[in-house]
C-alpha positions in Angstrom: 0.0 0.0 0.0 1.3 3.4 -0.9 0.3 6.5 1.1 0.6 10.0 -0.3 0.4 12.3 2.7 1.1 15.8 1.4 3.9 17.8 3.0 6.6 16.2 5.1 8.5 17.8 7.9 12.3 17.6 8.1 12.1 16.1 11.6 13.4 12.6 12.2 13.1 11.0 15.6 15.2 8.5 17.4 13.9 5.1 18.5 12.8 6.2 22.0 11.1 9.4 20.8 9.3 7.5 18.1 8.0 4.9 20.6 6.8 7.6 23.0 5.1 9.6 20.2 3.5 6.4 18.8 2.2 5.5 22.3 0.8 9.0 22.9 -1.0 9.0 19.6 -2.4 5.4 19.9 -3.7 6.2 23.4 -5.2 9.5 22.3 -6.9 7.9 19.4 -8.5 5.3 21.8 -9.6 7.7 24.5 -9.6 11.3 23.2 -8.0 12.4 26.5 -4.6 13.9 27.1 -2.0 11.2 27.8 0.3 11.3 30.8 3.8 10.0 31.3 2.7 7.1 33.6 0.3 5.9 30.8 3.1 6.1 28.3 5.5 4.2 30.6 2.9 1.5 31.1 2.0 1.0 27.4 5.1 2.0 25.4 7.2 -1.2 26.1 10.1 1.0 27.1 11.9 0.3 30.4 11.9 3.9 31.4 10.7 5.8 34.4 7.8 8.2 34.2 10.3 11.0 34.8 12.4 10.0 31.8 9.2 9.7 29.7 8.2 13.2 30.8 11.6 14.6 29.5 11.1 12.8 26.1 7.6 14.2 25.9 8.9 17.7 26.6 11.4 17.2 23.8 8.6 16.2 21.4 6.6 19.2 22.6 9.5 21.5 21.7 9.7 19.9 18.2 6.0 20.8 17.7 4.7 17.2 17.7 2.9 17.3 21.1 1.2 20.0 23.0 -0.1 20.4 26.6 -3.8 21.5 26.5 -3.9 22.4 30.2 -1.3 23.0 32.9 -0.3 19.8 34.7 -2.3 17.8 32.2 -0.9 15.1 29.8 0.0 15.8 26.2 -2.0 15.4 23.0 -0.6 15.2 19.4 -0.5 18.3 17.2 -1.4 18.1 13.5 2.4 17.9 12.9 2.5 14.9 15.3 -0.2 13.1 13.4 1.6 13.9 10.2 4.8 12.4 11.4 2.8 9.4 12.6 1.1 8.6 9.3 4.3 9.4 7.3 6.8 7.3 9.4 5.0 5.0 11.8 1.7 3.8 10.6 1.2 0.1 9.9 -2.1 -0.6 8.3 -3.5 -4.1 8.8 -5.2 -6.1 6.2 -9.0 -6.1 6.2 -10.7 -9.0 7.8 -12.7 -11.2 5.4 -15.9 -10.3 7.1 -15.3 -6.5 6.5 -14.4 -7.2 2.9 -17.6 -9.1 2.4 -19.6 -6.3 4.1 -18.2 -3.8 1.7 -18.7 -6.0 -1.3 -22.3 -6.6 -0.1 -22.9 -2.8 -0.3 -22.5 -3.0 -4.0 -25.3 -5.5 -4.4 -27.4 -5.5 -6.5 -24.9 -4.4 -9.1 -25.2 -0.8 -10.3 -25.9 -0.2 -13.9 -25.2 3.6 -13.9 -22.5 5.8 -12.5 -24.6 7.7 -10.1 -26.0 4.5 -8.5 -22.4 3.1 -8.2 -21.3 6.3 -6.5 -24.2 6.3 -4.1 -23.5 2.7 -3.2 -19.8 3.6 -2.5 -20.6 6.6 -0.3 -23.3 4.6 1.7 -21.2 1.5 2.4 -18.1 3.5 3.2 -19.9 5.6 5.8 -21.5 2.5 7.3 -18.4 0.5 7.6 -16.0 3.3 8.7 -18.4 5.0 11.1 -17.5 8.4 9.6 -19.0 10.6 6.9 -18.0 9.5 3.5 -17.7 11.6 0.3 -17.3 10.5 -3.3 -16.3 12.6 -6.2 -18.1 11.4 -9.3 -16.2 11.2 -12.6 -15.3 14.6 -13.9 -17.5 15.7 -16.8 -14.6 16.2 -19.1 -13.7 12.6 -19.1 -16.8 10.9 -20.7 -17.6 11.6 -24.3 -21.2 11.6 -25.6 -22.1 8.8 -27.9 -25.9 9.1 -27.9 -28.7 11.4 -26.6 -32.3 10.4 -26.3 -35.3 12.4 -25.0 -38.3 10.3 -23.7 -41.6 11.8 -22.6 -42.9 10.5 -19.3 -46.0 12.7 -19.2 -46.9 16.3 -18.4 -43.9 18.6 -18.1 -41.5 15.7 -17.3 -38.9 14.5 -19.8 -36.3 11.8 -19.3 -32.9 12.5 -20.9 -30.7 9.5 -21.5 -27.0 10.2 -22.1 -24.8 7.3 -23.3 -21.0 7.8 -23.2 -18.5 6.3 -25.7 -17.4 3.9 -22.9 -20.9 2.6 -22.4 -21.9 4.5 -19.2 -25.5 5.5 -19.2 -26.8 8.5 -17.3 -30.5 9.3 -16.8 -31.6 12.9 -16.0 -35.1 14.2 -15.5 -36.0 17.7 -16.6 -39.1 19.9 -16.5 -40.3 21.8 -19.5 -42.5 24.8 -19.9 -44.6 23.2 -22.6 -45.6 19.5 -23.5 -43.8 17.8 -26.4 -44.8 14.7 -28.3 -42.4 11.8 -28.6 -42.2 12.5 -32.3 -40.9 16.0 -31.6 -38.5 14.7 -29.0 -37.1 12.1 -31.4 -36.4 15.0 -33.9 -34.6 16.9 -31.2 -32.6 13.8 -30.3 -31.4 13.3 -33.9 -30.4 16.9 -34.2 -28.4 16.9 -31.0 -26.7 13.6 -31.7 -25.3 15.1 -34.9 -24.3 18.3 -33.0 -22.8 16.9 -29.8 -21.5 13.4 -30.6 -18.0 12.6 -29.3 -17.9 15.8 -27.2 -17.3 15.8 -23.5 -20.1 17.1 -21.3 -18.1 20.3 -20.6 -17.6 20.8 -24.4 -21.2 20.1 -25.0 -22.4 22.7 -22.5 -20.1 25.3 -24.0 -21.3 24.5 -27.6 -24.9 24.6 -26.6 -24.4 28.0 -24.9 -22.8 29.4 -28.0 -25.5 28.0 -30.2 -28.2 29.4 -28.0 -26.6 32.8 -28.5 -26.4 32.4 -32.2 -28.8 34.4 -34.4 -30.1 31.4 -36.3 -31.7 30.0 -33.2 -34.1 32.9 -33.3 -35.4 31.7 -36.7 -35.5 27.9 -36.1 -37.9 26.8 -33.4 -36.8 23.2 -33.5 -33.2 24.1 -32.9 -34.1 26.5 -30.1 -36.3 23.9 -28.3 -33.6 21.2 -28.8 -30.8 23.3 -27.4 -33.0 24.5 -24.5 -33.8 21.0 -23.4 -30.3 19.7 -23.6 -29.0 22.7 -21.7 -31.4 22.0 -18.8 -30.2 18.3 -18.8 -26.5 19.3 -18.8 -26.9 22.1 -16.2 -27.3 19.7 -13.3 -23.9 18.1 -13.8 -22.0 20.2 -11.3 -24.5 19.5 -8.5 -24.0 15.8 -8.9 -20.2 15.7 -8.7 -20.0 15.2 -4.9 -22.0 12.6 -2.9 -22.0 12.8 0.9 -23.3 10.2 3.3 -23.3 9.9 7.1 -22.8 13.5 8.2 -24.8 12.8 11.4 -21.9 10.6 12.6 -19.9 13.8 13.3 -22.0 14.2 16.4 -20.5 11.0 17.8 -17.2 12.7 18.5 -16.5 15.1 21.4 -14.1 17.1 19.2 -17.2 18.3 17.2 -19.4 19.0 20.2 -18.8 22.7 19.8 -21.6 24.2 17.7 -19.3 26.5 15.7 -17.1 23.5 14.6 -20.2 21.6 13.5 -21.4 24.6 11.5 -18.0 24.9 9.8 -18.0 21.3 8.8 -21.6 21.3 7.6 -20.8 24.5 5.6 -18.0 22.5 4.0 -20.5 19.8 3.0 -22.9 22.4 1.6 -20.4 24.4 -0.3 -18.8 21.2 -1.7 -16.2 23.0 -3.9 -13.5 23.0 -1.1 -14.0 19.2 -0.6 -14.0 18.6 -4.4 -10.7 20.4 -4.6 -9.2 18.1 -2.0 -10.6 15.0 -3.7 -9.3 16.2 -7.1 -5.8 16.1 -5.6 -6.2 12.4 -5.3 -6.8 12.1 -9.0 -3.2 13.2 -9.6 -1.7 10.9 -6.9 -1.3 7.2 -6.4 -2.4 5.2 -3.4 -4.1 6.7 -0.4 -3.7 10.4 0.4 -4.2 11.9 3.8 -5.1 15.5 4.6 -4.6 16.6 8.3 -5.6 19.9 9.8 -4.7 22.6 9.2 -3.8 21.5 5.7 -7.5 21.6 4.9 -9.3 24.8 3.9 -11.0 24.9 7.3 -8.2 25.3 9.9 -10.5 26.3 12.7 -11.7 22.7 12.8 -9.2 19.8 13.6 -10.4 17.2 11.2 -8.8 14.8 8.6 -9.6 13.3 5.3 -8.4 10.0 4.0 -8.8 9.6 0.2 -8.1 7.4 -2.8 -9.0 7.6 -6.4 -10.8 4.9 -8.5 -9.9 4.2 -12.1 -11.4 3.1 -15.4 -9.0 1.7 -18.0 -6.1 2.6 -15.7 -7.2 6.3 -15.8 -8.2 8.0 -12.5 -11.8 9.3 -13.0 -13.0 10.0 -9.5 -12.1 9.8 -5.8 -13.7 8.8 -2.5 -12.8 9.6 1.1 -13.7 9.4 4.8 -13.8 12.5 7.0 -13.3 12.3 10.7 -11.7 13.9 13.7 -7.9 14.4 13.6 -7.6 11.4 16.0 -9.4 9.0 13.7 -8.0 5.5 13.6 -6.0 5.9 10.4 -4.8 2.3 10.6 -8.4 1.1 10.3 -9.7 3.7 8.0 -7.0 3.6 5.3 -7.5 0.0 4.2 -11.3 0.6 4.2 -10.8 3.5 1.8 -8.3 1.7 -0.3 -10.4 -1.5 -0.6 -13.5 0.4 -1.6 -11.7 2.4 -4.2 -10.1 -0.8 -5.7 -13.5 -2.5 -5.7 -15.0 0.5 -7.7 -12.1 0.3 -10.2 -12.9 -3.4 -10.6 -16.5 -2.8 -11.3 -15.7 0.0 -13.8 -13.3 -2.4 -15.5 -16.1 -4.8 -16.0 -18.3 -2.1 -17.5 -15.5 -1.3 -20.0 -15.0 -4.9 -21.0 -17.3 -6.0 -23.7 -19.0 -9.4 -23.1 -17.4 -12.4 -24.8 
């Protein structure tokens, strides 16, 4: 397993310092409470007195890896301490067979469309990890349009079917200001297939906008109606790029008991773009990538994000991740994220492989 963790500090610790830091972090992950020297002496496996442990903890504090939240209290890891931990110490165990089966069961019945697959991934990852899960759907620029079909479903509702060149089908429902017959919709579909075939969704949106602004649209009702319908169908693309599941699980952690911190995180889920930017960084990296406060765009909240991309035809097309407190159990969460991403890549590979 390869972990890409962002920036690395120039600090390198000796064996005793590493063992003390590791013990503090493991105990803090388990309890959420400051860790004292006696606890470290008991659990570190080092044959050192609490006084010697205190001196080592003081050295780690001076290096910015631990901090003392209250006078005469124990220490807790800083973001830099967690960064050192995931960069240099973390050993991630293999997933138990039962956990693998639970994740695989979350993708049953098999999804036939991308948005269903993404929803399955976000739901099962949130359930298994116990943290909010986010999934960045494939970027619009990647899939090319092979076919467009409008289907009337009664009243002002129309189903738009978009088929990409790699066989992925997306269904989108739109409302119209006037009813159309299926014959009219078929005519619109033929025109748009000639106009937009082999364009990405981004390119298609741009072309439709330019065509709507062209003078000839004013004199051709069929062209105007066709372009207006497809523009409505393509407009919703940005809103579907990020799927979030399990936000209520933030309330299970005392770190997020402060109402201002909860508001900041909920704002991040609502605005989406900041989270999308973080997930997009996973598209350019291999393996699991870990963001630790204050590397995120919300430094007022100490939280972390564990991400990995998923691929189609060996090309990263989306990313998924788990959000939690800075003291999340990285050793447990990382293999969950990695396995789920690999499972999605395997499903997408089957979609791309024509039947024998």
